[in-house]
MOPAC internal coordinates of N, CA, C and O (Angstrom, degrees):
PM7 1SCF
backbone

  N    0.0000 0     0.00 0     0.00 0    0    0    0
  C    1.3642 1     0.00 0     0.00 0    1    0    0
  C    1.4871 1   110.29 1     0.00 0    2    1    0
  O    1.2310 1   119.48 1   -37.35 1    3    2    1
  N    1.3123 1   118.60 1   142.65 1    3    2    1
  C    1.4551 1   121.09 1   179.72 1    5    3    2
  C    1.5240 1   102.67 1  -105.89 1    6    5    3
  O    1.2310 1   120.41 1   -62.08 1    7    6    5
  N    1.4087 1   116.83 1   117.92 1    7    6    5
  C    1.3444 1   114.94 1  -176.46 1    9    7    6
  C    1.5243 1   112.21 1   -91.57 1   10    9    7
  O    1.2310 1   119.76 1     2.07 1   11   10    9
  N    1.4325 1   118.06 1  -177.93 1   11   10    9
  C    1.5282 1   116.76 1  -172.39 1   13   11   10
  C    1.5345 1   112.38 1   -74.59 1   14   13   11
  O    1.2310 1   118.08 1   160.03 1   15   14   13
  N    1.2903 1   121.26 1   -19.97 1   15   14   13
  C    1.5457 1   114.73 1   171.96 1   17   15   14
  C    1.4676 1   117.14 1   -75.40 1   18   17   15
  O    1.2310 1   120.95 1   144.07 1   19   18   17
  N    1.4782 1   115.79 1   -35.93 1   19   18   17
  C    1.4210 1   120.12 1   166.68 1   21   19   18
  C    1.5654 1   115.04 1   -59.53 1   22   21   19
  O    1.2310 1   121.09 1   138.12 1   23   22   21
  N    1.2778 1   115.52 1   -41.88 1   23   22   21
  C    1.3771 1   117.88 1   174.72 1   25   23   22
  C    1.5668 1   118.75 1   -60.92 1   26   25   23
  O    1.2310 1   123.97 1   141.72 1   27   26   25
  N    1.3608 1   109.98 1   -38.28 1   27   26   25
  C    1.4234 1   116.22 1   179.50 1   29   27   26
  C    1.5481 1   109.82 1   -73.94 1   30   29   27
  O    1.2310 1   120.35 1   151.37 1   31   30   29
  N    1.4075 1   116.94 1   -28.63 1   31   30   29
  C    1.4929 1   116.66 1  -176.81 1   33   31   30
  C    1.5260 1   107.24 1   -76.02 1   34   33   31
  O    1.2310 1   119.46 1   149.00 1   35   34   33
  N    1.3479 1   118.64 1   -31.00 1   35   34   33
  C    1.5244 1   124.71 1  -176.49 1   37   35   34
  C    1.5701 1   107.80 1   -69.97 1   38   37   35
  O    1.2310 1   120.30 1   154.17 1   39   38   37
  N    1.3916 1   117.03 1   -25.83 1   39   38   37
  C    1.4925 1   116.95 1  -177.42 1   41   39   38
  C    1.4165 1   112.50 1    51.11 1   42   41   39
  O    1.2310 1   121.10 1  -132.97 1   43   42   41
  N    1.2775 1   115.50 1    47.03 1   43   42   41
  C    1.4596 1   121.63 1   176.44 1   45   43   42
  C    1.6043 1   112.20 1   -73.10 1   46   45   43
  O    1.2310 1   123.50 1   -41.20 1   47   46   45
  N    1.3047 1   110.90 1   138.80 1   47   46   45
  C    1.4538 1   113.64 1   173.13 1   49   47   46
  C    1.5973 1   121.40 1   -90.02 1   50   49   47
  O    1.2310 1   125.24 1   158.02 1   51   50   49
  N    1.5242 1   107.53 1   -21.98 1   51   50   49
  C    1.4122 1   119.49 1   176.71 1   53   51   50
  C    1.5192 1   109.43 1  -132.16 1   54   53   51
  O    1.2310 1   121.43 1   -13.69 1   55   54   53
  N    1.3129 1   114.87 1   166.31 1   55   54   53
  C    1.5147 1   120.53 1  -175.83 1   57   55   54
  C    1.5834 1   108.66 1   -67.61 1   58   57   55
  O    1.2310 1   121.31 1   149.56 1   59   58   57
  N    1.3269 1   115.10 1   -30.44 1   59   58   57
  C    1.4687 1   117.51 1   177.49 1   61   59   58
  C    1.5575 1   109.74 1   -67.05 1   62   61   59
  O    1.2310 1   117.83 1   142.11 1   63   62   61
  N    1.2998 1   121.74 1   -37.89 1   63   62   61
  C    1.4241 1   121.33 1   179.89 1   65   63   62
  C    1.5667 1   108.04 1   -74.73 1   66   65   63
  O    1.2310 1   120.17 1   163.66 1   67   66   65
  N    1.3207 1   117.29 1   -16.34 1   67   66   65
  C    1.4110 1   111.78 1   176.63 1   69   67   66
  C    1.6342 1   113.51 1   -69.00 1   70   69   67
  O    1.2310 1   121.50 1   155.19 1   71   70   69
  N    1.3588 1   114.73 1   -24.81 1   71   70   69
  C    1.4084 1   123.99 1  -178.41 1   73   71   70
  C    1.4728 1   119.42 1   -94.33 1   74   73   71
  O    1.2310 1   121.26 1   172.03 1   75   74   73
  N    1.3650 1   115.20 1    -7.97 1   75   74   73
  C    1.4721 1   120.11 1  -171.37 1   77   75   74
  C    1.4872 1   111.17 1   -58.68 1   78   77   75
  O    1.2310 1   116.29 1   147.83 1   79   78   77
  N    1.2032 1   124.66 1   -32.17 1   79   78   77
  C    1.5003 1   119.77 1  -179.22 1   81   79   78
  C    1.5420 1   115.98 1   -94.92 1   82   81   79
  O    1.2310 1   122.70 1  -170.58 1   83   82   81
  N    1.3797 1   112.44 1     9.42 1   83   82   81
  C    1.4549 1   108.05 1   170.02 1   85   83   82
  C    1.3759 1   122.72 1   -80.88 1   86   85   83
  O    1.2310 1   118.29 1   -30.53 1   87   86   85
  N    1.3478 1   120.87 1   149.47 1   87   86   85
  C    1.5388 1   119.30 1  -177.74 1   89   87   86
  C    1.4289 1   109.55 1   -65.41 1   90   89   87
  O    1.2310 1   122.22 1   -36.20 1   91   90   89
  N    1.2528 1   113.35 1   143.80 1   91   90   89
  C    1.6233 1   118.86 1   171.44 1   93   91   90
  C    1.5178 1   109.40 1    73.38 1   94   93   91
  O    1.2310 1   116.95 1  -170.34 1   95   94   93
  N    1.4071 1   123.40 1     9.66 1   95   94   93
  C    1.4507 1   119.78 1   178.73 1   97   95   94
  C    1.5514 1   107.13 1  -123.81 1   98   97   95
  O    1.2310 1   122.09 1   -51.66 1   99   98   97
  N    1.3107 1   113.60 1   128.34 1   99   98   97
  C    1.5736 1   117.00 1   175.98 1  101   99   98
  C    1.5338 1   103.10 1  -114.49 1  102  101   99
  O    1.2310 1   121.83 1   -59.44 1  103  102  101
  N    1.2520 1   114.11 1   120.56 1  103  102  101
  C    1.5240 1   123.69 1  -179.34 1  105  103  102
  C    1.6116 1   111.54 1   -90.97 1  106  105  103
  O    1.2310 1   121.38 1   -55.41 1  107  106  105
  N    1.2237 1   114.96 1   124.59 1  107  106  105
  C    1.4548 1   121.49 1   179.12 1  109  107  106
  C    1.6141 1   108.34 1  -107.55 1  110  109  107
  O    1.2310 1   119.25 1   -60.62 1  111  110  109
  N    1.1339 1   119.04 1   119.38 1  111  110  109
  C    1.5660 1   124.28 1   167.92 1  113  111  110
  C    1.4242 1   113.33 1  -119.09 1  114  113  111
  O    1.2310 1   122.67 1   -47.16 1  115  114  113
  N    1.2818 1   112.49 1   132.84 1  115  114  113
  C    1.5216 1   126.73 1   174.40 1  117  115  114
  C    1.4195 1   110.17 1  -135.67 1  118  117  115
  O    1.2310 1   118.19 1   -68.61 1  119  118  117
  N    1.3524 1   121.06 1   111.39 1  119  118  117
  C    1.4480 1   122.23 1  -172.12 1  121  119  118
  C    1.4289 1   116.63 1    49.02 1  122  121  119
  O    1.2310 1   115.13 1    59.17 1  123  122  121
  N    1.2141 1   126.85 1  -120.83 1  123  122  121
  C    1.4421 1   130.23 1  -178.37 1  125  123  122
  C    1.5041 1   109.92 1   -92.79 1  126  125  123
  O    1.2310 1   119.68 1   173.70 1  127  126  125
  N    1.1986 1   118.21 1    -6.30 1  127  126  125
  C    1.6353 1   123.57 1  -177.92 1  129  127  126
  C    1.5027 1   107.96 1  -101.51 1  130  129  127
  O    1.2310 1   123.01 1   -32.01 1  131  130  129
  N    1.3374 1   111.83 1   147.99 1  131  130  129
  C    1.4218 1   118.87 1  -175.87 1  133  131  130
  C    1.5450 1   109.36 1  -163.39 1  134  133  131
  O    1.2310 1   123.77 1   -39.91 1  135  134  133
  N    1.3701 1   110.37 1   140.09 1  135  134  133
  C    1.5863 1   115.18 1  -177.79 1  137  135  134
  C    1.5029 1   107.15 1  -139.92 1  138  137  135
  O    1.2310 1   121.36 1   -46.61 1  139  138  137
  N    1.2892 1   114.99 1   133.39 1  139  138  137
  C    1.5704 1   117.53 1   165.87 1  141  139  138
  C    1.5237 1   115.46 1   -73.81 1  142  141  139
  O    1.2310 1   120.33 1   -37.83 1  143  142  141
  N    1.2737 1   116.98 1   142.17 1  143  142  141
  C    1.4404 1   115.08 1   176.58 1  145  143  142
  C    1.6097 1    96.58 1  -118.32 1  146  145  143
  O    1.2310 1   126.47 1   -52.27 1  147  146  145
  N    1.4152 1   105.17 1   127.73 1  147  146  145
  C    1.5761 1   116.64 1  -177.34 1  149  147  146
  C    1.5055 1   107.75 1  -118.99 1  150  149  147
  O    1.2310 1   124.40 1   -74.04 1  151  150  149
  N    1.4260 1   109.17 1   105.96 1  151  150  149
  C    1.5079 1   118.43 1   174.14 1  153  151  150
  C    1.5617 1   107.18 1    64.97 1  154  153  151
  O    1.2310 1   122.23 1  -151.69 1  155  154  153
  N    1.2969 1   113.34 1    28.31 1  155  154  153
  C    1.5551 1   116.72 1   176.93 1  157  155  154
  C    1.4251 1   113.19 1    94.15 1  158  157  155
  O    1.2310 1   117.73 1   176.43 1  159  158  157
  N    1.3510 1   121.94 1    -3.57 1  159  158  157
  C    1.3686 1   124.54 1  -179.42 1  161  159  158
  C    1.5106 1   110.57 1   -98.15 1  162  161  159
  O    1.2310 1   119.45 1   -34.60 1  163  162  161
  N    1.3108 1   118.65 1   145.40 1  163  162  161
  C    1.5248 1   125.36 1  -172.55 1  165  163  162
  C    1.4882 1   109.53 1  -156.16 1  166  165  163
  O    1.2310 1   123.07 1   -18.24 1  167  166  165
  N    1.2880 1   111.71 1   161.76 1  167  166  165
  C    1.5985 1   115.52 1   173.88 1  169  167  166
  C    1.6158 1   108.69 1    69.31 1  170  169  167
  O    1.2310 1   120.40 1    49.39 1  171  170  169
  N    1.2747 1   116.85 1  -130.61 1  171  170  169
  C    1.4063 1   122.47 1  -171.28 1  173  171  170
  C    1.6007 1   112.13 1   -78.83 1  174  173  171
  O    1.2310 1   123.11 1  -170.66 1  175  174  173
  N    1.2956 1   111.65 1     9.34 1  175  174  173
  C    1.4632 1   113.93 1   177.03 1  177  175  174
  C    1.5389 1   108.81 1  -101.20 1  178  177  175
  O    1.2310 1   120.76 1   168.18 1  179  178  177
  N    1.3609 1   116.15 1   -11.82 1  179  178  177
  C    1.4422 1   122.56 1   174.03 1  181  179  178
  C    1.4456 1   110.17 1  -108.40 1  182  181  179
  O    1.2310 1   119.88 1   -52.26 1  183  182  181
  N    1.3315 1   117.83 1   127.74 1  183  182  181
  C    1.3993 1   123.68 1   177.15 1  185  183  182
  C    1.4600 1   118.09 1   -91.60 1  186  185  183
  O    1.2310 1   117.34 1   -54.26 1  187  186  185
  N    1.3718 1   122.67 1   125.74 1  187  186  185
  C    1.4058 1   121.46 1   179.68 1  189  187  186
  C    1.4964 1   112.47 1  -107.93 1  190  189  187
  O    1.2310 1   119.22 1   -50.53 1  191  190  189
  N    1.2605 1   119.10 1   129.47 1  191  190  189
  C    1.4699 1   123.31 1  -171.90 1  193  191  190
  C    1.5137 1   104.78 1  -126.15 1  194  193  191
  O    1.2310 1   120.05 1   -46.06 1  195  194  193
  N    1.3898 1   117.50 1   133.94 1  195  194  193
  C    1.4739 1   125.29 1   178.00 1  197  195  194
  C    1.5494 1   102.68 1  -113.41 1  198  197  195
  O    1.2310 1   116.82 1   -67.41 1  199  198  197
  N    1.1133 1   123.66 1   112.59 1  199  198  197
  C    1.4467 1   129.39 1  -175.92 1  201  199  198
  C    1.5758 1   107.84 1    43.51 1  202  201  199
  O    1.2310 1   120.39 1  -130.45 1  203  202  201
  N    1.3183 1   116.86 1    49.55 1  203  202  201
  C    1.5263 1   120.76 1   177.53 1  205  203  202
  C    1.4294 1   117.79 1    78.78 1  206  205  203
  O    1.2310 1   121.10 1   178.16 1  207  206  205
  N    1.3157 1   115.50 1    -1.84 1  207  206  205
  C    1.5190 1   122.65 1  -178.04 1  209  207  206
  C    1.6058 1   106.59 1   -98.74 1  210  209  207
  O    1.2310 1   119.54 1   -51.24 1  211  210  209
  N    1.3439 1   118.48 1   128.76 1  211  210  209
  C    1.5067 1   122.57 1   178.80 1  213  211  210
  C    1.4623 1   108.14 1   -65.41 1  214  213  211
  O    1.2310 1   123.13 1   -50.15 1  215  214  213
  N    1.3090 1   111.61 1   129.85 1  215  214  213
  C    1.5517 1   118.13 1   169.35 1  217  215  214
  C    1.4440 1   111.00 1   -98.12 1  218  217  215
  O    1.2310 1   116.97 1   154.39 1  219  218  217
  N    1.1176 1   123.38 1   -25.61 1  219  218  217
  C    1.5291 1   129.21 1  -179.82 1  221  219  218
  C    1.4995 1   108.76 1  -127.70 1  222  221  219
  O    1.2310 1   119.69 1   -10.89 1  223  222  221
  N    1.4424 1   118.19 1   169.11 1  223  222  221
  C    1.3317 1   120.22 1   173.35 1  225  223  222
  C    1.5414 1   111.29 1  -150.60 1  226  225  223
  O    1.2310 1   119.11 1    -6.43 1  227  226  225
  N    1.3676 1   119.30 1   173.57 1  227  226  225
  C    1.4239 1   121.70 1  -177.53 1  229  227  226
  C    1.4570 1   115.88 1   -63.98 1  230  229  227
  O    1.2310 1   117.30 1   169.45 1  231  230  229
  N    1.3004 1   122.74 1   -10.55 1  231  230  229
  C    1.5441 1   127.38 1   179.86 1  233  231  230
  C    1.4442 1   110.00 1   -78.00 1  234  233  231
  O    1.2310 1   117.47 1   167.89 1  235  234  233
  N    1.2858 1   122.42 1   -12.11 1  235  234  233
  C    1.4357 1   127.56 1  -178.42 1  237  235  234
  C    1.5730 1   110.01 1   -79.30 1  238  237  235
  O    1.2310 1   118.56 1   -19.51 1  239  238  237
  N    1.2183 1   120.36 1   160.49 1  239  238  237
  C    1.4941 1   124.73 1  -170.49 1  241  239  238
  C    1.5398 1   105.18 1   -78.05 1  242  241  239
  O    1.2310 1   120.76 1   -19.45 1  243  242  241
  N    1.2140 1   116.15 1   160.55 1  243  242  241
  C    1.5415 1   124.52 1  -171.73 1  245  243  242
  C    1.5666 1   115.32 1   -77.41 1  246  245  243
  O    1.2310 1   119.17 1   173.46 1  247  246  245
  N    1.2592 1   119.20 1    -6.54 1  247  246  245
  C    1.4725 1   123.09 1   179.01 1  249  247  246
  C    1.4548 1   120.51 1   -90.57 1  250  249  247
  O    1.2310 1   113.86 1     8.36 1  251  250  249
  N    1.1064 1   129.22 1  -171.64 1  251  250  249
  C    1.5209 1   131.29 1   179.52 1  253  251  250
  C    1.4373 1   108.44 1   -63.69 1  254  253  251
  O    1.2310 1   116.65 1   -37.18 1  255  254  253
  N    1.2443 1   123.98 1   142.82 1  255  254  253
  C    1.4330 1   126.43 1   171.11 1  257  255  254
  C    1.5509 1   111.38 1  -142.33 1  258  257  255
  O    1.2310 1   120.38 1   -13.56 1  259  258  257
  N    1.3952 1   116.88 1   166.44 1  259  258  257
  C    1.4393 1   116.80 1  -169.29 1  261  259  258
  C    1.3664 1   114.72 1   -95.72 1  262  261  259
  O    1.2310 1   119.58 1  -164.10 1  263  262  261
  N    1.3691 1   118.40 1    15.90 1  263  262  261
  C    1.5542 1   117.49 1  -179.71 1  265  263  262
  C    1.5267 1   111.82 1   -65.74 1  266  265  263
  O    1.2310 1   120.60 1   142.04 1  267  266  265
  N    1.2939 1   116.47 1   -37.96 1  267  266  265
  C    1.4952 1   116.74 1  -176.86 1  269  267  266
  C    1.5228 1   116.65 1   -70.27 1  270  269  267
  O    1.2310 1   119.38 1   154.40 1  271  270  269
  N    1.3246 1   118.80 1   -25.60 1  271  270  269
  C    1.4078 1   125.09 1   178.80 1  273  271  270
  C    1.5034 1   111.37 1   -84.30 1  274  273  271
  O    1.2310 1   118.32 1  -174.83 1  275  274  273
  N    1.3489 1   120.80 1     5.17 1  275  274  273
  C    1.4266 1   122.70 1  -176.21 1  277  275  274
  C    1.5087 1   106.67 1   -99.52 1  278  277  275
  O    1.2310 1   115.61 1   174.83 1  279  278  277
  N    1.2839 1   125.94 1    -5.17 1  279  278  277
  C    1.5043 1   124.26 1   171.19 1  281  279  278
  C    1.5192 1   110.43 1   -64.40 1  282  281  279
  O    1.2310 1   117.56 1   -45.06 1  283  282  281
  N    1.2857 1   122.26 1   134.94 1  283  282  281
  C    1.3851 1   121.98 1   174.26 1  285  283  282
  C    1.5531 1   111.46 1   -74.21 1  286  285  283
  O    1.2310 1   122.43 1   -56.30 1  287  286  285
  N    1.2567 1   112.95 1   123.70 1  287  286  285
  C    1.6441 1   119.95 1  -176.99 1  289  287  286
  C    1.3791 1   106.83 1   -53.59 1  290  289  287
  O    1.2310 1   116.01 1   130.32 1  291  290  289
  N    1.3314 1   125.19 1   -49.68 1  291  290  289
  C    1.4824 1   122.68 1  -173.54 1  293  291  290
  C    1.3714 1   120.66 1   -64.04 1  294  293  291
  O    1.2310 1   121.24 1   163.51 1  295  294  293
  N    1.4464 1   115.24 1   -16.49 1  295  294  293
  C    1.4118 1   123.14 1  -176.86 1  297  295  294
  C    1.5307 1   114.68 1   -90.68 1  298  297  295
  O    1.2310 1   122.87 1   173.35 1  299  298  297
  N    1.4517 1   112.11 1    -6.65 1  299  298  297
  C    1.3957 1   122.89 1  -171.89 1  301  299  298
  C    1.5159 1   109.19 1   -80.70 1  302  301  299
  O    1.2310 1   116.04 1   -61.54 1  303  302  301
  N    1.3851 1   125.13 1   118.46 1  303  302  301
  C    1.3776 1   125.49 1  -176.16 1  305  303  302
  C    1.5398 1   104.02 1   -94.02 1  306  305  303
  O    1.2310 1   121.05 1   138.85 1  307  306  305
  N    1.3751 1   115.60 1   -41.15 1  307  306  305
  C    1.4378 1   121.07 1  -174.95 1  309  307  306
  C    1.5705 1   108.08 1  -160.46 1  310  309  307
  O    1.2310 1   119.96 1   -22.16 1  311  310  309
  N    1.2392 1   117.68 1   157.84 1  311  310  309
  C    1.5378 1   119.22 1   174.70 1  313  311  310
  C    1.5053 1   109.92 1  -130.40 1  314  313  311
  O    1.2310 1   118.14 1   -40.45 1  315  314  313
  N    1.3350 1   121.15 1   139.55 1  315  314  313
  C    1.4107 1   124.40 1  -178.47 1  317  315  314
  C    1.5678 1   103.77 1  -120.04 1  318  317  315
  O    1.2310 1   122.03 1   -37.00 1  319  318  317
  N    1.3427 1   113.72 1   143.00 1  319  318  317
  C    1.4999 1   123.72 1   168.02 1  321  319  318
  C    1.5004 1   106.77 1  -121.06 1  322  321  319
  O    1.2310 1   125.00 1   -66.41 1  323  322  321
  N    1.3686 1   108.00 1   113.59 1  323  322  321
  C    1.4721 1   117.95 1  -176.17 1  325  323  322
  C    1.4087 1   106.42 1   -98.27 1  326  325  323
  O    1.2310 1   118.50 1   -63.81 1  327  326  325
  N    1.3239 1   120.47 1   116.19 1  327  326  325
  C    1.5174 1   126.82 1  -177.66 1  329  327  326
  C    1.5125 1   107.27 1   -94.62 1  330  329  327
  O    1.2310 1   120.34 1   -29.94 1  331  330  329
  N    1.3043 1   116.96 1   150.06 1  331  330  329
  C    1.5804 1   123.47 1   171.95 1  333  331  330
  C    1.4562 1   107.36 1   100.93 1  334  333  331
  O    1.2310 1   121.81 1    14.36 1  335  334  333
  N    1.3107 1   114.13 1  -165.64 1  335  334  333
  C    1.5088 1   129.07 1  -176.16 1  337  335  334
  C    1.4766 1   110.47 1   -58.85 1  338  337  335
  O    1.2310 1   117.48 1   -86.97 1  339  338  337
  N    1.2702 1   122.40 1    93.03 1  339  338  337
  C    1.5620 1   120.09 1   176.55 1  341  339  338
  C    1.4746 1   111.32 1   -93.51 1  342  341  339
  O    1.2310 1   123.19 1   171.33 1  343  342  341
  N    1.3896 1   111.49 1    -8.67 1  343  342  341
  C    1.5761 1   109.27 1   179.36 1  345  343  342
  C    1.4861 1   115.46 1   -59.50 1  346  345  343
  O    1.2310 1   118.68 1   147.45 1  347  346  345
  N    1.3983 1   120.12 1   -32.55 1  347  346  345
  C    1.4843 1   121.39 1   179.40 1  349  347  346
  C    1.5990 1   106.36 1   -62.23 1  350  349  347
  O    1.2310 1   120.18 1   135.04 1  351  350  349
  N    1.1826 1   117.26 1   -44.96 1  351  350  349
  C    1.5605 1   115.14 1  -174.98 1  353  351  350
  C    1.5686 1   112.95 1   -87.83 1  354  353  351
  O    1.2310 1   120.85 1   147.54 1  355  354  353
  N    1.2906 1   115.98 1   -32.46 1  355  354  353
  C    1.5228 1   115.36 1  -164.70 1  357  355  354
  C    1.6507 1   107.40 1  -117.99 1  358  357  355
  O    1.2310 1   117.32 1   169.06 1  359  358  357
  N    1.2233 1   122.71 1   -10.94 1  359  358  357
  C    1.4581 1   120.96 1   179.91 1  361  359  358
  C    1.5022 1   112.28 1   122.64 1  362  361  359
  O    1.2310 1   121.15 1   -10.18 1  363  362  361
  N    1.3475 1   115.40 1   169.82 1  363  362  361
  C    1.5517 1   117.01 1  -176.12 1  365  363  362
  C    1.5425 1   114.16 1   -80.42 1  366  365  363
  O    1.2310 1   121.26 1  -176.68 1  367  366  365
  N    1.2873 1   115.19 1     3.32 1  367  366  365
  C    1.4563 1   112.10 1   172.13 1  369  367  366
  C    1.5057 1   112.32 1  -106.13 1  370  369  367
  O    1.2310 1   119.68 1  -166.34 1  371  370  369
  N    1.3111 1   118.21 1    13.66 1  371  370  369
  C    1.3805 1   125.60 1  -179.24 1  373  371  370
  C    1.5421 1   112.79 1  -108.55 1  374  373  371
  O    1.2310 1   120.32 1  -117.14 1  375  374  373
  N    1.3500 1   117.00 1    62.86 1  375  374  373
  C    1.3580 1   118.40 1  -178.98 1  377  375  374
  C    1.6372 1   111.94 1   -66.56 1  378  377  375
  O    1.2310 1   121.47 1   146.64 1  379  378  377
  N    1.3306 1   114.78 1   -33.36 1  379  378  377
  C    1.4236 1   122.27 1   161.19 1  381  379  378
  C    1.4987 1   109.36 1  -125.19 1  382  381  379
  O    1.2310 1   121.78 1   -29.26 1  383  382  381
  N    1.2579 1   114.20 1   150.74 1  383  382  381
  C    1.4796 1   114.67 1  -174.37 1  385  383  382
  C    1.5552 1   106.39 1  -130.65 1  386  385  383
  O    1.2310 1   120.10 1   180.00 1  387  386  385

């Protein structure tokens, strides 16, 4: 989990930049769009949740998308990267969550 102090220290301008220093996460930013790549998984294989509400789903394409970078940076209190089998808790489209 990335707590508020760590987020403030990183001085990120986008949600993708908030995760750039996390182990196993590669952050891709192009213009206003950005997607984290978790252990080689991207797009519809990574589930984004905002306060427990799905932001994307498995129907999206497998490449990078702009949904992740739409979170307002000032409203982020902490970020969690859950590695492993997320399908049990979050559904069949959450191979990584």
